[in-house]
C-alpha positions in Angstrom: -33.3 73.1 -50.6 -31.1 75.8 -49.4 -28.9 74.7 -46.4 -28.3 77.4 -43.6 -26.0 76.7 -40.7 -26.3 78.8 -37.8 -22.5 78.4 -36.5 -20.6 80.2 -33.7 -17.6 78.7 -31.9 -18.5 79.7 -28.6 -21.6 78.6 -26.3 -24.6 81.2 -25.4 -24.1 83.2 -28.8 -27.7 82.5 -29.7 -27.5 80.0 -32.2 -30.3 77.7 -31.0 -32.5 80.7 -30.4 -31.9 81.9 -33.9 -32.7 78.4 -35.5 -35.6 77.8 -33.6 -37.3 81.7 -34.2 -36.2 81.9 -37.8 -37.4 77.9 -38.6 -41.1 78.9 -37.1 -41.0 82.6 -38.9 -40.0 80.7 -42.4 -42.6 77.9 -41.8 -45.3 80.4 -40.7 -45.0 81.8 -44.3 -45.5 78.8 -45.9 -42.2 77.5 -46.5 -41.4 73.8 -45.8 -38.4 74.0 -43.3 -36.2 71.1 -42.2 -34.6 71.9 -38.9 -31.3 69.8 -38.2 -30.3 69.3 -34.7 -26.3 69.0 -35.1 -25.6 69.7 -31.4 -24.8 66.8 -29.0 -26.3 69.2 -26.0 -29.6 68.8 -28.2 -31.3 72.0 -27.1 -33.0 72.6 -30.6 -34.8 69.1 -30.3 -35.8 70.2 -26.7 -37.0 73.4 -27.5 -39.4 71.9 -30.5 -40.9 69.8 -27.9 -39.6 66.4 -29.2 -38.5 63.6 -27.1 -36.0 61.2 -28.6 -37.6 57.8 -28.1 -35.4 55.1 -27.4 -34.0 53.3 -30.6 -35.6 56.1 -32.8 -33.4 57.6 -35.5 -31.9 60.8 -35.0 -29.0 62.8 -36.5 -26.5 59.9 -35.5 -28.0 57.6 -37.6 -28.3 59.7 -40.5 -24.9 60.4 -40.4 -23.8 56.6 -40.1 -26.1 56.0 -43.2 -27.9 53.0 -41.0 -31.4 54.3 -41.7 -33.2 56.2 -44.6 -33.2 59.9 -44.4 -36.9 59.7 -44.2 -37.0 57.8 -41.1 -35.1 60.7 -38.9 -37.6 63.3 -39.9 -40.0 64.0 -37.6 -43.0 66.6 -37.7 -43.2 69.3 -35.2 -46.4 71.0 -33.7 -45.8 74.0 -36.1 -47.3 73.1 -39.7 -44.2 72.9 -42.4 -41.7 72.2 -40.0 -39.8 69.1 -39.4 -37.0 68.1 -37.7 -33.9 66.0 -37.6 -33.3 65.5 -33.8 -30.2 64.9 -31.5 -29.5 63.4 -28.2 -26.2 63.5 -26.1 -25.2 60.0 -28.3 -24.4 62.2 -31.4 -21.1 62.7 -29.6 -20.3 59.2 -30.9 -20.2 60.0 -34.5 -16.9 62.4 -34.3 -14.5 59.1 -34.8 -16.9 58.0 -37.5 -16.5 61.2 -39.1 -12.6 61.7 -38.6 -12.0 58.2 -40.0 -14.4 58.4 -42.9 -11.7 60.3 -45.2 -15.0 62.2 -46.3 -16.3 63.9 -43.1 -16.7 67.3 -44.2 -18.5 66.3 -47.0 -20.6 63.7 -45.3 -23.6 65.5 -44.1 -24.4 67.0 -47.4 -24.2 63.7 -49.1 -26.6 62.3 -46.4 -29.0 65.5 -47.0 -29.0 64.9 -50.8 -32.8 62.8 -50.8 -34.3 65.6 -49.2 -33.6 68.6 -51.7 -36.6 68.3 -53.6 -38.9 68.1 -50.4 -37.9 71.4 -48.6 -37.2 74.6 -49.5 -34.8 75.6 -46.8 -32.8 73.5 -44.0 -31.7 75.3 -40.9 -28.8 73.3 -39.1 -28.2 74.2 -35.5 -24.4 73.6 -34.7 -22.1 72.5 -31.8 -20.0 75.3 -30.3 -17.0 73.6 -30.9 -14.7 73.3 -33.8 -15.4 69.6 -34.1 -15.9 67.0 -37.0 -19.6 67.7 -36.7 -18.9 71.2 -37.2 -17.0 70.7 -40.0 -19.4 68.5 -41.8 -21.9 71.1 -41.2 -20.0 73.7 -43.0 -19.2 71.2 -45.7 -23.5 70.8 -46.2 -24.1 74.4 -46.3 -24.6 77.0 -48.9 -24.8 79.6 -46.6 -23.7 80.6 -42.8 -25.4 82.7 -40.5 -23.2 83.8 -37.7 -25.3 84.8 -34.7 -22.9 86.2 -31.8 -23.1 88.0 -28.5 -22.9 92.0 -28.8 -19.8 91.5 -26.1 -16.0 91.0 -26.6 -16.5 87.4 -26.3 -18.9 87.6 -29.1 -16.8 89.3 -31.1 -13.8 86.7 -30.6 -16.4 83.7 -31.3 -17.1 85.8 -34.7 -13.3 85.7 -35.7 -12.7 82.0 -34.5 -15.9 81.1 -36.7 -14.9 83.0 -39.9 -11.2 81.5 -39.7 -13.1 77.8 -39.4 -15.0 78.8 -42.5 -12.2 79.9 -44.8 -9.9 76.8 -43.6 -12.4 74.5 -45.1 -13.1 76.3 -48.0 -9.4 76.9 -48.6 -9.1 72.9 -48.5 -12.0 72.8 -51.4 -14.1 71.1 -48.6 -16.8 73.9 -48.7 -18.4 76.1 -50.9 -20.5 77.9 -48.3 -21.2 81.7 -48.5 -21.5 84.1 -45.3 -25.1 85.1 -45.1 -24.6 87.5 -42.4 -23.8 88.1 -38.7 -26.5 88.6 -36.7 -25.6 90.3 -33.1 -27.3 88.8 -30.0 -28.1 90.2 -26.8 -28.2 93.6 -27.9 -28.2 95.2 -24.6 -30.5 98.8 -24.7 -31.7 101.0 -21.8 -34.8 102.7 -23.1 -33.6 104.4 -26.0 -30.1 104.1 -25.4 -27.7 101.3 -26.5 -24.9 100.5 -24.1 -21.8 101.3 -24.8 -20.1 98.0 -24.9 -22.7 96.7 -27.3 -22.3 99.7 -29.7 -18.4 99.2 -29.9 -18.9 95.5 -30.3 -21.3 95.4 -33.5 -19.1 98.4 -34.9 -16.1 96.0 -34.7 -18.4 93.2 -36.3 -19.2 95.8 -39.4 -15.5 96.3 -39.9 -14.7 92.7 -40.0 -17.6 91.5 -42.4 -18.6 94.6 -43.8 -21.6 96.9 -42.9 -23.8 94.7 -45.4 -23.4 91.8 -43.8 -24.4 92.8 -40.2 -28.3 92.2 -39.7 -30.4 93.8 -37.2 -29.7 92.7 -33.6 -31.6 90.4 -31.5 -31.9 92.5 -28.3 -31.6 91.5 -24.9 -35.3 90.6 -23.9 -36.9 87.8 -22.0 -39.6 87.7 -25.0 -37.5 85.5 -26.8 -37.4 82.5 -24.0 -41.2 83.0 -23.7 -41.9 82.7 -27.6 -39.8 79.5 -27.8 -41.3 78.3 -24.2 -44.7 78.9 -25.7 -44.1 77.6 -29.2 -45.0 80.9 -30.9 -43.4 83.5 -33.1 -42.4 86.9 -31.6 -45.3 88.0 -33.8 -48.0 85.6 -32.8 -46.8 86.4 -28.8 -47.6 90.3 -29.6 -44.1 91.7 -30.1 -43.7 92.4 -33.6 -41.0 94.8 -33.4 -38.8 91.9 -32.0 -39.6 89.8 -34.7 -37.6 92.1 -37.1 -34.3 90.4 -37.6 -36.1 87.2 -38.6 -38.2 89.3 -41.3 -35.1 90.5 -42.6 -33.6 87.0 -42.7 -36.6 85.7 -44.5 -36.3 88.1 -46.9 -33.0 87.5 -48.0 -33.3 83.9 -47.8 -36.5 84.0 -50.0 -34.3 85.8 -52.6 -32.1 83.6 -52.5 -34.5 80.2 -52.7 -36.0 82.0 -55.7 -32.7 82.6 -57.4 -31.7 78.8 -56.8 -35.2 77.9 -58.6 -34.9 79.8 -61.5 
């Protein structure tokens, strides 16, 4: 199982949108996918239509090791797509991770029993440099950084790269950057806005042109796809699906290499 974190250290950068639509794209292509909601805001859980019942296991119980991993994995309405949900109770795990002594490596350990059951795990991270965030970085093989095509988004990218580098320097992570995906890239007709163009160019300078992926354009169609539980292609907008097609190609290559 290849573990991919959608990580960005500011709110509104497209992490959950990317995690949901990428997970659905991969599952629709036949990959068994586990999506993990590691954000106490639990938007991923909501977007996938899952209601956390009282006393039902979530990621909190997975972190604490109080349930078997399989008991916290739930099917979704999409074939091949499974979820470890969250709710606001996940915030309670912060002190547990801080005092455990192995917080940055704990999630990798907890996910180990699923290694042979899924091709890819996609983790939606919280937008803070928290103990949960550190544990997700420690568990990840690759990291995808969605960031808004704005000055704020570029600043979020810089902070996110710094957080990854810090854990790698400590020996707590071996994660590599899969790429940066600009979010809300603004176009008017055939013309890209000056701010979007300038910010995406700065992203290319920061990580290299090969690591800046095709943009998620500013469009209400992404929200519509999520609310209807569809891929963009199924919704009738295959051109907007292109960023996720490219991501699928890169991830498929990595999973085949790992299996070899």
